[in-house]
N, C-alpha and C positions, 0 to 999 in steps of 0.2 A: 504494500500500500504506500509506503513511504517514497518509493522510487517512481511510481506511476506518473505523478504530475510533471516531473522533470522530463518524461518521455512524451509529454503532450496529452496524456490521458487525464482529463479533468472531470469526467463523469463515470462512475462505476455503479454497477448493480451486483450485489453480492448475495449468494445463496449457499446453503449447506446441504447438498443433496444426500449426504450420508446420514442426515438426521431426519427421522419421520416426525419428530416433535421438537419444538424449541424448548430449551430449559434455561434457567437463569444464567448458567455459565456460558451457554451459546450466545445468548443475547448480550451479555456483558462483554465477552471477548470479541466476538465476530462483529456484532452490530455496534456496540459502544466504543471499544478501544480502537478497532480498525477505522471507524468513521473519524474519530479524533485524529489519528495518525495521518490519514489521507487528507483531511481538510487542513491540518497544520502544515502539511508539505506543499500546499498550493492547489489541492483538489477543490473543485467547485460544487460538486453534487455527489452525494453518497446515498444509495438506496439499498436497504436491506430487504430482501424478498423472504417473507416468513415461511417457515416449514408448513407442510400440508395440514398440520393440526389446527392451523389458524382459520380454516375454512370448514364450515359445517358439512359441505358436500363431500369433503374428504372422509369425515367420520361416517357419513351415510354409506359411502362406497366401501369402507372397511366392514361395516355391518353386513352389507350385501355379500361381500366375499366370504365372510365367516358363515353366514346362513346358507350360502350356496354349497358349502362343503359338507353340510350335515346330511 
């Protein structure tokens, strides 16, 4: 994150596909700390894309998958 603005990258969108759900550690480190590092280095826009658990449709899809296996 720190070196991206120097390379002309001023806008980033960050996601953590390895996580099915955001936890406080994920939010603090990936969203909070990385945002601060990026913006202080000259970045202009940092967007964190939340994990799938942030959307009720994801939960419904998981319920359907579980019920389909029964």
